[in-house]
C-alpha positions as a Python dict, from the first residue, in 0.01 Angstrom:
ca = {
    (1, 'M'): (0, 0, 0),
    (2, 'E'): (-294, 54, -233),
    (3, 'I'): (-566, -210, -203),
    (4, 'P'): (-800, -218, -505),
    (5, 'P'): (-1172, -248, -435),
    (6, 'A'): (-1319, -593, -490),
    (7, 'S'): (-1507, -468, -795),
    (8, 'N'): (-1192, -319, -954),
    (9, 'V'): (-912, -567, -890),
    (10, 'Q'): (-596, -478, -1082),
    (11, 'I'): (-535, -816, -1236),
    (12, 'E'): (-457, -937, -1588),
    (13, 'E'): (-770, -939, -1805),
    (14, 'S'): (-803, -1314, -1873),
    (15, 'W'): (-793, -1382, -1497),
    (16, 'K'): (-1038, -1100, -1432),
    (17, 'T'): (-1279, -1274, -1670),
    (18, 'V'): (-1251, -1632, -1540),
    (19, 'L'): (-1252, -1524, -1173),
    (20, 'A'): (-1519, -1255, -1208),
    (21, 'E'): (-1761, -1434, -973),
    (22, 'E'): (-1497, -1469, -701),
    (23, 'F'): (-1428, -1096, -697),
    (24, 'Q'): (-1795, -1029, -622),
    (25, 'K'): (-1827, -1272, -330),
    (26, 'P'): (-1844, -1150, 31),
    (27, 'Y'): (-1521, -1326, 133),
    (28, 'F'): (-1323, -1126, -122),
    (29, 'A'): (-1466, -799, 6),
    (30, 'A'): (-1366, -919, 355),
    (31, 'I'): (-1006, -972, 239),
    (32, 'K'): (-998, -618, 104),
    (33, 'S'): (-1143, -479, 429),
    (34, 'F'): (-886, -670, 635),
    (35, 'L'): (-599, -528, 430),
    (36, 'V'): (-740, -175, 444),
    (37, 'E'): (-763, -200, 824),
    (38, 'A'): (-407, -334, 841),
    (39, 'K'): (-292, -31, 646),
    (40, 'K'): (-481, 204, 878),
    (41, 'A'): (-313, 35, 1176),
    (42, 'N'): (27, 95, 1014),
    (43, 'K'): (96, -278, 990),
    (44, 'T'): (351, -387, 733),
    (45, 'V'): (205, -620, 471),
    (46, 'Y'): (405, -814, 211),
    (47, 'P'): (422, -812, -83),
    (48, 'P'): (354, -447, -168),
    (49, 'G'): (4, -382, -304),
    (50, 'P'): (101, -370, -675),
    (51, 'L'): (264, -716, -644),
    (52, 'I'): (-17, -901, -462),
    (53, 'F'): (-147, -1038, -794),
    (54, 'N'): (195, -1056, -963),
    (55, 'A'): (165, -1431, -1032),
    (56, 'F'): (-153, -1368, -1230),
    (57, 'N'): (-19, -1063, -1411),
    (58, 'K'): (297, -1244, -1521),
    (59, 'T'): (114, -1564, -1622),
    (60, 'P'): (-220, -1501, -1796),
    (61, 'F'): (-483, -1773, -1761),
    (62, 'D'): (-461, -1864, -2129),
    (63, 'Q'): (-86, -1928, -2096),
    (64, 'V'): (-78, -2149, -1785),
    (65, 'K'): (116, -2469, -1854),
    (66, 'I'): (247, -2553, -1507),
    (67, 'V'): (129, -2464, -1157),
    (68, 'I'): (374, -2462, -865),
    (69, 'L'): (202, -2420, -529),
    (70, 'G'): (356, -2239, -236),
    (71, 'Q'): (203, -2158, 99),
    (72, 'D'): (287, -1812, 230),
    (73, 'P'): (474, -1505, 100),
    (74, 'Y'): (813, -1433, 251),
    (75, 'H'): (767, -1217, 560),
    (76, 'N'): (1102, -1034, 568),
    (77, 'P'): (1161, -691, 411),
    (78, 'G'): (1227, -684, 37),
    (79, 'E'): (1173, -1056, -25),
    (80, 'A'): (809, -1115, -126),
    (81, 'M'): (732, -1034, -488),
    (82, 'G'): (403, -1217, -546),
    (83, 'L'): (562, -1529, -699),
    (84, 'C'): (602, -1833, -475),
    (85, 'F'): (965, -1930, -396),
    (86, 'S'): (1088, -1618, -582),
    (87, 'V'): (1276, -1315, -447),
    (88, 'P'): (1395, -1001, -630),
    (89, 'K'): (1744, -985, -772),
    (90, 'G'): (1990, -865, -511),
    (91, 'V'): (1816, -1058, -232),
    (92, 'R'): (1980, -1371, -88),
    (93, 'V'): (1847, -1687, -254),
    (94, 'P'): (1620, -1858, 5),
    (95, 'P'): (1713, -2211, 122),
    (96, 'S'): (1414, -2378, -47),
    (97, 'L'): (1503, -2219, -378),
    (98, 'V'): (1866, -2323, -335),
    (99, 'N'): (1740, -2682, -320),
    (100, 'I'): (1514, -2628, -621),
    (101, 'Y'): (1813, -2502, -818),
    (102, 'K'): (2015, -2806, -705),
    (103, 'E'): (1744, -3038, -835),
    (104, 'I'): (1726, -2857, -1170),
    (105, 'N'): (2105, -2883, -1197),
    (106, 'S'): (2091, -3256, -1119),
    (107, 'E'): (1815, -3321, -1372),
    (108, 'L'): (1906, -3087, -1656),
    (109, 'G'): (2263, -2972, -1596),
    (110, 'I'): (2154, -2609, -1558),
    (111, 'E'): (2388, -2418, -1330),
    (112, 'P'): (2215, -2258, -1030),
    (113, 'A'): (2136, -1891, -1082),
    (114, 'K'): (2309, -1631, -867),
    (115, 'H'): (1973, -1469, -795),
    (116, 'G'): (1625, -1587, -694),
    (117, 'D'): (1401, -1397, -938),
    (118, 'L'): (1176, -1652, -1112),
    (119, 'T'): (994, -1401, -1334),
    (120, 'H'): (1137, -1579, -1643),
    (121, 'W'): (951, -1895, -1540),
    (122, 'A'): (627, -1705, -1486),
    (123, 'E'): (649, -1541, -1827),
    (124, 'Q'): (673, -1886, -1991),
    (125, 'G'): (352, -2017, -1833),
    (126, 'V'): (457, -2134, -1486),
    (127, 'L'): (198, -2003, -1239),
    (128, 'L'): (390, -1949, -914),
    (129, 'L'): (91, -1946, -681),
    (130, 'N'): (99, -1901, -305),
    (131, 'A'): (-209, -2021, -117),
    (132, 'M'): (-202, -1696, 82),
    (133, 'L'): (-125, -1385, -121),
    (134, 'T'): (-28, -1157, 169),
    (135, 'V'): (139, -1179, 509),
    (136, 'E'): (214, -940, 793),
    (137, 'G'): (581, -849, 816),
    (138, 'G'): (771, -1079, 1052),
    (139, 'K'): (468, -1301, 1116),
    (140, 'P'): (458, -1612, 896),
    (141, 'A'): (111, -1751, 816),
    (142, 'S'): (-48, -1443, 981),
    (143, 'H'): (-300, -1404, 696),
    (144, 'Q'): (-387, -1773, 676),
    (145, 'G'): (-743, -1717, 797),
    (146, 'I'): (-851, -1403, 611),
    (147, 'G'): (-997, -1573, 303),
    (148, 'W'): (-706, -1606, 62),
    (149, 'Q'): (-726, -1985, 61),
    (150, 'T'): (-1088, -1967, -52),
    (151, 'F'): (-972, -1752, -342),
    (152, 'T'): (-667, -1957, -440),
    (153, 'D'): (-860, -2284, -407),
    (154, 'A'): (-1104, -2132, -657),
    (155, 'V'): (-810, -2046, -882),
    (156, 'I'): (-684, -2407, -875),
    (157, 'K'): (-1033, -2545, -942),
    (158, 'T'): (-1091, -2297, -1225),
    (159, 'I'): (-768, -2407, -1393),
    (160, 'S'): (-869, -2771, -1346),
    (161, 'D'): (-1221, -2717, -1482),
    (162, 'Q'): (-1146, -2488, -1775),
    (163, 'K'): (-807, -2609, -1901),
    (164, 'E'): (-650, -2943, -1998),
    (165, 'G'): (-303, -3090, -1973),
    (166, 'V'): (-171, -2861, -1699),
    (167, 'V'): (114, -2995, -1484),
    (168, 'F'): (59, -2935, -1112),
    (169, 'M'): (368, -2961, -890),
    (170, 'L'): (265, -3028, -529),
    (171, 'W'): (557, -3008, -288),
    (172, 'G'): (505, -3090, 78),
    (173, 'N'): (193, -3190, 268),
    (174, 'F'): (26, -2849, 247),
    (175, 'A'): (41, -2842, -133),
    (176, 'K'): (-54, -3210, -159),
    (177, 'G'): (-369, -3121, 32),
    (178, 'K'): (-487, -2929, -277),
    (179, 'K'): (-491, -3245, -488),
    (180, 'A'): (-865, -3288, -436),
    (181, 'L'): (-926, -2968, -635),
    (182, 'I'): (-758, -3109, -947),
    (183, 'D'): (-915, -3348, -1200),
    (184, 'P'): (-642, -3612, -1260),
    (185, 'S'): (-818, -3737, -1572),
    (186, 'K'): (-745, -3402, -1743),
    (187, 'H'): (-421, -3293, -1578),
    (188, 'F'): (-86, -3421, -1449),
    (189, 'V'): (-20, -3413, -1074),
    (190, 'L'): (342, -3448, -959),
    (191, 'E'): (403, -3486, -586),
    (192, 'A'): (723, -3455, -385),
    (193, 'A'): (855, -3355, -46),
    (194, 'H'): (891, -2984, 19),
    (195, 'P'): (1224, -2839, -101),
    (196, 'S'): (1286, -2681, 240),
    (197, 'P'): (1603, -2800, 417),
    (198, 'L'): (1369, -2895, 703),
    (199, 'A'): (1261, -3189, 486),
    (200, 'G'): (1620, -3310, 460),
    (201, 'N'): (1712, -3417, 109),
    (202, 'A'): (1373, -3573, 37),
    (203, 'F'): (1302, -3329, -249),
    (204, 'Q'): (1618, -3420, -434),
    (205, 'G'): (1569, -3672, -710),
    (206, 'C'): (1199, -3591, -767),
    (207, 'G'): (1261, -3543, -1141),
    (208, 'H'): (976, -3294, -1175),
    (209, 'F'): (1141, -3038, -1401),
    (210, 'A'): (1258, -3275, -1674),
    (211, 'Y'): (937, -3477, -1651),
    (212, 'A'): (717, -3166, -1678),
    (213, 'N'): (897, -3065, -1996),
    (214, 'K'): (847, -3412, -2144),
    (215, 'I'): (475, -3382, -2067),
    (216, 'L'): (458, -3043, -2237),
    (217, 'E'): (647, -3165, -2543),
    (218, 'T'): (415, -3465, -2573),
    (219, 'Q'): (127, -3216, -2595),
    (220, 'G'): (304, -3010, -2860),
    (221, 'K'): (377, -2726, -2616),
    (222, 'E'): (704, -2540, -2575),
    (223, 'P'): (907, -2679, -2282),
    (224, 'I'): (1007, -2446, -2000),
    (225, 'D'): (1355, -2294, -1998),
    (226, 'W'): (1426, -2347, -1627),
    (227, 'K'): (1733, -2123, -1624),
    (228, 'P'): (1629, -1795, -1455),
    (229, 'R'): (1727, -1485, -1652),
}
């Protein structure tokens, strides 16, 4: 796993520009050092190095229309791909994403995809952002305290400060806790229960996907095609 130095992060250029100050801060250097040490100790870290900033590389800052917040990358082999809730084609669709697909089907009549790769969403302007961008294999939330939340909180605040009319989807208490970083006078904040089966059926009926598209259309923006490709 190659970990880029803090001064040379391999991230899409518009993000590199708006987050330039973050990459120079001590906490970001500390994240890099932590991951380098994990590699030296032969610990398995997900996602692979080239995919750590996949959400940013697939959704440039200038193109962000919607932000969906997740918490932690998947910690099993072959699942994490740097996009929250998303797994590569050929991997079993995770339970939370099964429920997301059910809600989209209920709202928009789109049949659930047979795979869990949400790259098509990301390429249309849906930033699929996990609060933590890495995790140790088999150990959920193991990188919760290494500094990623400082970075992703800065990402959310930068979007709030520098853009207008972005739809933020906050699912579950963890994501709802990020609401304070968002200016509701400039953006749209949609809240719901987490789509995990552990929340029962509370996510169903939230209406977020159809409503988000109506918001985008009202602003003269292209709606999202929620059918994964």
